ZAVEXVO-118905 format. One record per residue (C-alpha): residue number from 1; residue in one letter; x, y, z. Coordinates in nm, 3 decimals. Layout:
BEGIN
 num residuo       x       y       z
 NUM       A       X       Y       Z
...
REM end
This chain:
BEGIN
 num residuo       x       y       z
   1       M   6.769  13.575   5.938
   2       N   6.952  13.243   5.979
   3       K   6.756  12.928   5.903
   4       P   6.701  12.671   6.181
   5       I   6.964  12.398   6.164
   6       V   6.872  12.032   6.129
   7       L   7.162  11.798   6.213
   8       T   7.184  11.429   6.125
   9       G   7.475  11.189   6.177
  10       I   7.533  10.825   6.092
  11       K   7.817  10.599   6.208
  12       P   8.032  10.412   5.954
  13       T   8.026  10.082   6.142
  14       G   7.913   9.842   5.869
  15       H   7.762   9.802   5.525
  16       P   7.444  10.011   5.477
  17       H   7.127   9.802   5.493
  18       L   6.755   9.849   5.437
  19       G   6.697   9.926   5.806
  20       N   6.945  10.216   5.791
  21       Y   6.772  10.357   5.485
  22       I   6.413  10.335   5.606
  23       G   6.479  10.424   5.969
  24       A   6.728  10.709   5.929
  25       I   6.833  10.803   5.577
  26       K   6.491  10.823   5.412
  27       P   6.337  11.056   5.678
  28       A   6.650  11.274   5.678
  29       L   6.641  11.312   5.301
  30       E   6.276  11.415   5.319
  31       M   6.365  11.685   5.571
  32       A   6.648  11.805   5.343
  33       K   6.387  11.896   5.080
  34       K   6.243  12.161   5.311
  35       T   6.396  12.493   5.211
  36       N   6.315  12.661   5.542
  37       Y   6.594  12.465   5.714
  38       Q   6.972  12.450   5.686
  39       S   7.044  12.078   5.679
  40       M   7.375  11.937   5.801
  41       Y   7.470  11.572   5.754
  42       F   7.784  11.414   5.890
  43       I   7.963  11.082   5.898
  44       A   8.035  11.011   6.265
  45       D   8.373  10.843   6.217
  46       Y   8.508  10.928   6.564
  47       H   8.204  10.760   6.719
  48       A   8.277  10.452   6.508
  49       L   8.618  10.406   6.675
  50       N   8.447  10.239   6.971
  51       T   8.374   9.934   6.758
  52       V   8.571   9.963   6.432
  53       Q   8.941   9.949   6.511
  54       N   9.078   9.852   6.173
  55       A   9.202  10.145   5.964
  56       E   9.119  10.007   5.620
  57       Q   8.779   9.888   5.733
  58       L   8.691  10.228   5.879
  59       K   8.798  10.401   5.559
  60       S   8.590  10.159   5.351
  61       Y   8.281  10.200   5.569
  62       T   8.318  10.580   5.552
  63       Y   8.325  10.573   5.172
  64       E   8.023  10.342   5.169
  65       I   7.818  10.574   5.390
  66       A   7.915  10.878   5.181
  67       A   7.830  10.697   4.856
  68       T   7.498  10.580   5.004
  69       W   7.380  10.930   5.097
  70       L   7.476  11.068   4.757
  71       A   7.329  10.777   4.559
  72       L   6.997  10.818   4.740
  73       G   6.967  11.182   4.646
  74       L   7.157  11.397   4.895
  75       N   7.264  11.715   4.715
  76       P   7.594  11.840   4.864
  77       E   7.535  12.181   4.703
  78       K   7.218  12.235   4.906
  79       V   7.328  12.086   5.240
  80       I   7.648  12.073   5.443
  81       F   7.783  11.717   5.417
  82       Y   8.101  11.644   5.613
  83       R   8.310  11.401   5.815
  84       Q   8.316  11.451   6.190
  85       S   8.696  11.410   6.199
  86       D   8.740  11.697   5.950
  87       V   8.611  11.940   6.213
  88       P   8.863  11.922   6.504
  89       E   8.675  12.198   6.687
  90       I   8.417  11.931   6.776
  91       T   8.670  11.733   6.981
  92       E   8.788  12.056   7.145
  93       L   8.431  12.128   7.250
  94       N   8.406  11.768   7.366
  95       W   8.673  11.838   7.629
  96       I   8.510  12.163   7.735
  97       L   8.177  11.986   7.787
  98       S   8.352  11.699   7.970
  99       S   8.474  11.952   8.223
 100       I   8.120  12.057   8.321
 101       T   7.951  11.716   8.296
 102       S   7.894  11.504   8.606
 103       K   7.995  11.138   8.613
 104       G   7.647  11.060   8.742
 105       L   7.492  11.181   8.417
 106       M   7.716  10.945   8.220
 107       N   7.630  10.659   8.457
 108       R   7.265  10.697   8.354
 109       A   7.330  10.683   7.978
 110       H   7.148  10.389   7.819
 111       A   7.444  10.237   7.634
 112       Y   7.658  10.227   7.948
 113       K   7.376  10.103   8.171
 114       T   7.295   9.824   7.927
 115       K   7.657   9.709   7.929
 116       V   7.673   9.722   8.310
 117       D   7.349   9.523   8.343
 118       K   7.476   9.257   8.104
 119       N   7.809   9.230   8.289
 120       T   7.624   9.200   8.619
 121       E   7.405   8.920   8.484
 122       E   7.711   8.732   8.362
 123       G   7.898   8.778   8.690
 124       L   8.168   8.999   8.538
 125       D   8.319   9.323   8.661
 126       I   8.060   9.591   8.587
 127       D   8.300   9.778   8.357
 128       A   8.430   9.476   8.164
 129       G   8.455   9.565   7.796
 130       V   8.376   9.933   7.859
 131       N   8.616  10.182   7.703
 132       M   8.604  10.554   7.767
 133       G   8.473  10.614   7.418
 134       L   8.160  10.417   7.504
 135       Y   8.130  10.575   7.849
 136       T   8.162  10.934   7.726
 137       Y   7.983  10.877   7.394
 138       P   7.696  11.115   7.493
 139       I   7.945  11.400   7.548
 140       L   8.088  11.372   7.198
 141       M   7.737  11.351   7.058
 142       A   7.647  11.665   7.253
 143       A   7.952  11.837   7.103
 144       D   7.834  11.734   6.755
 145       I   7.496  11.894   6.823
 146       L   7.589  12.205   7.020
 147       M   7.891  12.298   6.806
 148       F   7.660  12.420   6.531
 149       Q   7.379  12.563   6.746
 150       S   7.153  12.292   6.605
 151       D   6.779  12.334   6.645
 152       L   6.636  11.998   6.540
 153       I   6.790  11.651   6.571
 154       P   6.609  11.368   6.387
 155       V   6.667  11.049   6.588
 156       G   6.521  10.708   6.657
 157       K   6.344  10.655   6.988
 158       D   6.654  10.488   7.133
 159       Q   6.854  10.809   7.074
 160       I   6.618  11.055   7.243
 161       Q   6.813  11.036   7.568
 162       H   7.130  11.158   7.394
 163       V   6.954  11.474   7.276
 164       E   6.816  11.527   7.626
 165       I   7.169  11.492   7.766
 166       A   7.290  11.753   7.514
 167       R   7.014  11.985   7.638
 168       D   7.125  11.927   7.998
 169       M   7.485  12.013   7.910
 170       A   7.380  12.325   7.719
 171       A   7.166  12.443   8.010
 172       S   7.447  12.376   8.257
 173       F   7.697  12.569   8.044
 174       N   7.453  12.859   7.999
 175       H   7.390  12.872   8.374
 176       T   7.763  12.870   8.454
 177       Y   7.900  13.100   8.185
 178       S   7.601  13.295   8.045
 179       E   7.359  13.221   7.762
 180       T   7.560  13.058   7.484
 181       F   7.399  12.743   7.346
 182       K   7.056  12.680   7.200
 183       L   6.863  12.392   7.357
 184       P   6.815  12.140   7.074
 185       Q   6.491  11.951   7.016
 186       H   6.470  11.587   6.910
 187       V   6.250  11.492   6.615
 188       V   6.116  11.137   6.600
 189       T   5.929  11.011   6.296
 190       E   5.660  10.817   6.479
 191       E   5.511  10.658   6.168
 192       T   5.839  10.496   6.064
 193       A   5.795  10.124   6.117
 194       T   6.044   9.895   6.286
 195       I   6.201   9.726   5.987
 196       P   6.211   9.347   6.018
 197       G   6.516   9.143   5.928
 198       L   6.542   8.795   5.781
 199       D   6.431   8.630   6.106
 200       G   6.143   8.867   6.186
 201       R   6.332   9.058   6.455
 202       K   6.438   9.420   6.407
 203       M   6.690   9.445   6.124
 204       S   7.026   9.492   6.293
 205       K   7.390   9.407   6.233
 206       S   7.407   9.274   6.588
 207       Y   7.142   9.012   6.500
 208       G   7.308   8.921   6.171
 209       N   6.971   8.948   5.995
 210       V   7.022   9.244   5.762
 211       I   6.952   9.289   5.392
 212       P   7.229   9.503   5.236
 213       L   7.089   9.811   5.069
 214       F   7.277   9.778   4.742
 215       E   7.293   9.402   4.707
 216       S   7.287   9.259   4.353
 217       P   6.940   9.166   4.220
 218       E   7.024   8.795   4.241
 219       K   7.137   8.812   4.603
 220       L   6.857   9.051   4.698
 221       K   6.601   8.800   4.570
 222       K   6.765   8.513   4.759
 223       L   6.761   8.711   5.083
 224       I   6.397   8.813   5.047
 225       F   6.298   8.454   4.981
 226       K   6.477   8.357   5.305
 227       M   6.256   8.588   5.515
 228       K   6.058   8.412   5.786
 229       T   5.686   8.347   5.730
 230       D   5.413   8.139   5.898
 231       S   5.266   7.809   5.780
 232       S   4.934   7.946   5.650
 233       L   4.807   7.810   5.319
 234       P   4.796   8.028   5.003
 235       T   4.416   8.042   5.013
 236       E   4.401   8.156   5.376
 237       P   4.350   8.528   5.454
 238       K   4.653   8.697   5.608
 239       D   4.689   9.005   5.827
 240       P   4.923   9.254   5.655
 241       K   4.984   9.429   5.988
 242       Q   5.147   9.111   6.119
 243       S   5.359   9.051   5.809
 244       S   5.726   9.147   5.798
 245       L   5.715   9.124   5.420
 246       F   5.424   9.367   5.394
 247       T   5.601   9.611   5.628
 248       L   5.901   9.608   5.396
 249       Y   5.687   9.630   5.080
 250       K   5.494   9.940   5.183
 251       E   5.814  10.137   5.243
 252       F   5.897  10.115   4.871
 253       A   5.567  10.070   4.688
 254       E   5.329  10.331   4.544
 255       E   5.006  10.401   4.731
 256       N   4.787  10.221   4.477
 257       E   5.018   9.919   4.492
 258       I   4.994   9.908   4.871
 259       I   4.612   9.916   4.859
 260       Y   4.604   9.633   4.602
 261       F   4.860   9.422   4.791
 262       K   4.671   9.467   5.118
 263       R   4.355   9.335   4.950
 264       R   4.546   9.035   4.817
 265       Y   4.659   8.955   5.171
 266       E   4.304   8.970   5.301
 267       E   4.173   8.754   5.017
 268       G   4.450   8.497   5.045
 269       I   4.791   8.488   4.876
 270       G   5.083   8.245   4.880
 271       W   5.405   8.345   5.051
 272       G   5.604   8.267   4.736
 273       E   5.404   8.523   4.542
 274       V   5.436   8.774   4.828
 275       K   5.813   8.743   4.827
 276       Q   5.828   8.779   4.450
 277       Q   5.623   9.100   4.465
 278       V   5.839   9.238   4.746
 279       F   6.151   9.167   4.541
 280       N   6.000   9.328   4.231
 281       V   5.920   9.653   4.410
 282       L   6.247   9.676   4.604
 283       N   6.460   9.598   4.302
 284       R   6.269   9.853   4.092
 285       E   6.319  10.133   4.345
 286       L   6.682  10.049   4.423
 287       E   6.803   9.986   4.069
 288       G   6.894  10.349   3.998
 289       P   7.052  10.426   4.338
 290       R   7.244  10.096   4.320
 291       A   7.410  10.203   3.995
 292       E   7.489  10.548   4.139
 293       Y   7.632  10.392   4.454
 294       H   7.875  10.170   4.264
 295       N   7.971  10.465   4.045
 296       Y   8.074  10.663   4.354
 297       I   8.250  10.366   4.517
 298       N   8.459  10.323   4.203
 299       Q   8.560  10.691   4.214
 300       P   8.675  10.755   4.573
 301       K   8.843  11.082   4.473
 302       I   8.501  11.231   4.400
 303       L   8.384  11.128   4.747
 304       Q   8.696  11.279   4.902
 305       E   8.643  11.609   4.721
 306       I   8.278  11.633   4.824
 307       L   8.359  11.559   5.189
 308       E   8.651  11.804   5.189
 309       V   8.432  12.088   5.062
 310       G   8.164  12.003   5.317
 311       G   8.426  11.980   5.591
 312       E   8.556  12.327   5.507
 313       N   8.206  12.474   5.524
 314       A   8.130  12.300   5.853
 315       R   8.464  12.402   6.001
 316       K   8.409  12.771   5.924
 317       R   8.089  12.761   6.126
 318       A   8.255  12.563   6.403
 319       Q   8.548  12.805   6.430
 320       E   8.314  13.103   6.463
 321       N   8.110  12.933   6.735
 322       L   8.411  12.797   6.923
 323       K   8.565  13.144   6.937
 324       I   8.259  13.268   7.126
 325       I   8.256  12.962   7.354
 326       K   8.624  13.007   7.446
 327       Q   8.568  13.375   7.521
 328       R   8.284  13.283   7.756
 329       I   8.500  13.040   7.957
 330       G   8.803  13.269   7.976
 331       L   9.042  13.099   7.732
 332       T   9.083  13.404   7.508
 333       F   9.134  13.774   7.581
REM end
């Protein structure tokens, strides 16, 4: 009996940061440890073309994402780890799904609606700055998911709609051509906190407030000491639930350390000491992965070989599934 498939993708659109790790990579790695699933992880390089349109930069970001996954413990011998662009069957399915998807469904996609609303507010043409990659982004994401008959899709809350759109497309195809696709389910890790950046807002490249995941110890410490705090005195009790620094700390610390640190907050602790403790824990936990990351980055051929093997495995599955799909729609005899 085939194992249920868990599919996770990440775009190579910038340097990996702590928010990427805690919000997406860490939960996905935990799921990969479960032997009752077949885990598939991919680098969504075609999706990245909407924003990264420099060839060398895209290549560099792709290597960085691959090195990050591997340095943090992804075992390519136990999962299927591949680049989206190494599986051309996905883009073929993208066109097939485009042919049965209404424009109205794309009009309701969050990313497009957000862009239209912003253009409207600024008095611009509603489609200013909108390329077809952005507009049809949910179709390519649906192809990523449906190509492999995926069962579970771990996503953040802002990505739930994309999985629902993939379900709509699968149901529409099944209704038109006969039962072919599974209806995927989204998986949201509710307990994962929103990771704060340097200014207290959600850590995001668009805000320019990120802490790079594999920064040197010296720079990591400087960035942590730049994090925003209030003006309370060292002797004043502090609420750990309202502290960005505590939120970051508990994602890396041991349970006994979290309990002790929480008590220190409630008793009264200076922000300088808080930041030092946050740095100590983060640097301790990232020291090993940091060394592994730089080892992979300095040996790009190893990364290429791992991705090529994963791409071959993913493509075999895709070819088998696409053959059935094309039979259903009348493209093969």
